[in-house]
N, C-alpha and C positions, 0 to 999 in steps of 0.2 A: 544357193537357192534351194528352198524346200517346196515340194509340190505334193499335194494330197488329193484324195477324192472324198467328197462329203455329200451327204444327202441334203437336197433342197426340196423339202416336201417328199414326194415319191421319186424324185429324179436325182440321179447322181451328177455331181458337178465337179470339174477339175478346178483346183484352187491353188494359190500360193500361200505359204505359211510363214509367219514371222512374228516372233515375240508374243506368242499366245493368241494371235489373231490370224484371220484368213482373208484373202482377197480373191473374188471370183476371177477366173481367167479372162483375159482380153477377148471379147467376142469376135474381134477381127483377126485373131491369130488362130493357131491350131486348136481344134476342138476337144482334144483329149490328151491324156498324158502319153499315150502311145504315139500320137501324131507329133507332139512337141519333142518326144524322145527321138523320133526319126527325122526331124528337121535340122538341117545344118545351120539354119538361122534362128531356130526357135528360142533358145535360151538367150542368145545375144540380143535378139529383138525384144524379148520379154523384159530384160533387166531395166532398161531405161523407162519402159512403160510402167512397170511396177513401182519404181522409185518416184515416178511423177504423180502417183495417185495420192489424193488427200487423205489425211487420217480418218475422215468420216467414211471413206470407202471400205475400210477394213472392219471386219466383224469379229466379235469374240469367239474363240474356239470352245469355250466352256459350254457344255451341253450339246455340242454338235455330234451328230451320228456319222461315223466314218464308214466309207466303203473301203475295199482293198486299195492300197496305194497303186497297185497295178491291177486294175479291175478286170481286164480282158486279155491276159497274156495269150499269145498264140501257142506258146509252148512253155513248159516248166521243166527244166533240167535240174537234177539234184546229184550231188557228189557224195559218195559214201566213203567211210573210213579215211577221212581227210585230215584228221588232227592227230599229231604225234602225242603219245603219252609222255608224262614227265620223265625225263632222263632217256627217252628213246633216241638213239643216234639217227642222223640224217640218212646214213647208208642202209637203214631199215625201211626206207620208203618203198611204196609201190612203184612199179615200172610205168604205170599210166593211171590217170584218174578212173575211178569206178563210177560209172554213170547209170542212173536210173531216172525215172520220171514220175511226175505227179500230174493228174489231169487238171486242165485249167478251171473246170467247174468247181474245184475244191477250194478256191480262194475265198477268203472272208476278211473283214476289216477289223481295225483296232476297236476293241470294246464289244466284239461280237460274242454271242452265246454259242457254245459248241455242244451239239447234241447228236447222237448217233444211235443206231439200232443195236442195243446190247445183246440181242440174240445172235448177232454176227460176231461181235468181239467185245470183251470186257477189259482186256489188258491193253490200254492205250496210253502212250507217253507223249509228252511235249519235248521239243528239241529246238533250241535257239540256233539260227543260222544267219550268216551274212548273206543278204540277197543282192545279186547283181542284175541291173536292168540294162539291157542292150539298147544302144542308140543307133549308130550307123550299121547297116548290114555288114556281116563279116563272113567271108568265105576264104578259107585257107590262109588266114593271117598268121604271122609269126608273133612270138611273145613280145618282141620289141614294139610292135605296133598295135597289139591287142587292146591296150587300154584306151586307144583312140576311138574304139567302138563301144565303149561303156558310157552310158548316159548318166547313171547314178547308182546309189546304193539304198537298200531298205532292210528291214528285219523280216525274216521268214520264221514262222513256227512250224517246223516239219512234224506235224502231228502224225503219229504212226501206231498201227496195231502191232502188238507183240505176240499175238496168238500164233502158234506154229503153222497153222494152215494158211495164214496170211503172211506173216513175217518170214516164214521159211521159203515159200515159193510163189507168193502172189503179192510182191511188193507194190505193184501198181494199184491193186485194189486196196491193200492195207494202208496205203498212204494217200488215197484219193477220195475217200468218202466226203460227203458234203461238209464243208467247214474245216477240213483237215489241213488247210494251208492258209492260216491267217498271215496277212502281209500288211506291213505298215510301221508306224502310223503314217509315214510319208516317205518320199524319196528325197535323199540329199544328193544334189548333183555332184558329179565326179570331181569337179574342180575344187570342191570344198572339203574333201575327205581323203585322207591318206589311210589306206586299209592295211598297211604293213604290220601294225602292232596295236590293234584295238582290243580292249577288254570287252568280253561279252559273257552273258550268263542268263540263267532262267531261275525263277522262283515259283514255288507253289505256296499260296497263302503266306507269302513273305519269307519263306524259308528257302535258302538256296539249294538247287539241285544240280546246277552247272555253274562253273566259273572258269573261264579260260581266256585265251588271247589269240588273235589271228596270226601272231608270230609263230604259232605252232602248226599252221597249215602245212600239210605235205606238198600240196600244189596251190600256189597263189592264184590270184584272180587272173593275171595275164596268162599263166600257163593253162588254166582251165578254159578261158575263152579261145586261146589258140588251138588247144586240143579239140574242143567241140567243133570249131570252124573248119577243121580238116575233114570232118565227117558229114556235117550238115551246114546249111547256111543259117546263121543267126540273124534274126530280123528285129526291127524296132519293137520294143515292148516285151521281147522274150525275157524270161526270168530264170536266173540260175541261183540255186541254193547251194552254197559252197561247202557244206559239211557242218558237223556239230561236235563240240568238245564232249569228253566222256562225262558220264554222270558221277557226281561226288559220292564217295563212300559213306560220308557222314549222314546222320538221320535227315530226311526220311529214308534215304538209301535208294539204290537203283531199282529195287523191286516195288517201290511205291508207284502205282499207276494212277491215272487221273480218276477222280471220284466226283459224284455230283456235289455241287457247291464250291468246288475248287476255283480259285482265282489264279490264273497262270500269267506271269509277266516275263516276257522275253525282252532283254535289253542289250543294246550295243552302244558303247561309247561313241559319241559324236553323232548318233542318230536319234536315240531316245528309247521309249518303252512301248511295247506292243502287248496289250492285255486282252485276255480271253477268259470268260467265265464258263465253267462246265455245268450243263443242265443236269 
């Protein structure tokens, strides 16, 4: 099942997505993606209702304005240095995940325009990441049971400043400006996606700047969820960005930062494409 947030006039509405169309969420069920993610009966109850809706109830996605697939995360956790380089042995792995954060106010939707104060930073990059959406609360779970607490997966573009005063010692600020966390275009529920070996990448104006696979993760989804849950309680709707592959050395190269007019597309096999335009 795929779930998204779209604008209905000035209001955000949680919807189901299928075959290029969307269906507004059952008004008698959970009222938001966070509430359905945290409900033990949410998806099971929703499936028969969704399947029973007539074709006329589904609306075309074309022209729809998306909100963030997780529009109001309580917390955003991000994992650094989590992809092995080509040929790097497993015994070169970190001892534990490197965790930092992004502020929830930084989220944006598929198709959003990214703009920021250039007097604060000009060297800004896009980074594709597999996003994990927590379902059941998780406290001190072990890796074997960690995936039971995952509701689904989405795409995160971890937009980040590379200026030394931000990237060097102010990661939270350099990764949390308005719009610096596009999330979407939707959530794919965990029962429909195996994240063990998914291709993922990012393009600027159609040219690849990243191309990798989740098989190169130093710490997989279960390890990350278990590690975080030993330190904090993960709650429904919490978002985890699991890390990003290295930039490609081919043109435009790692030193090419985002510029006005750029169209950035982060993509993950089995989920889709998340597009952002730079103002």
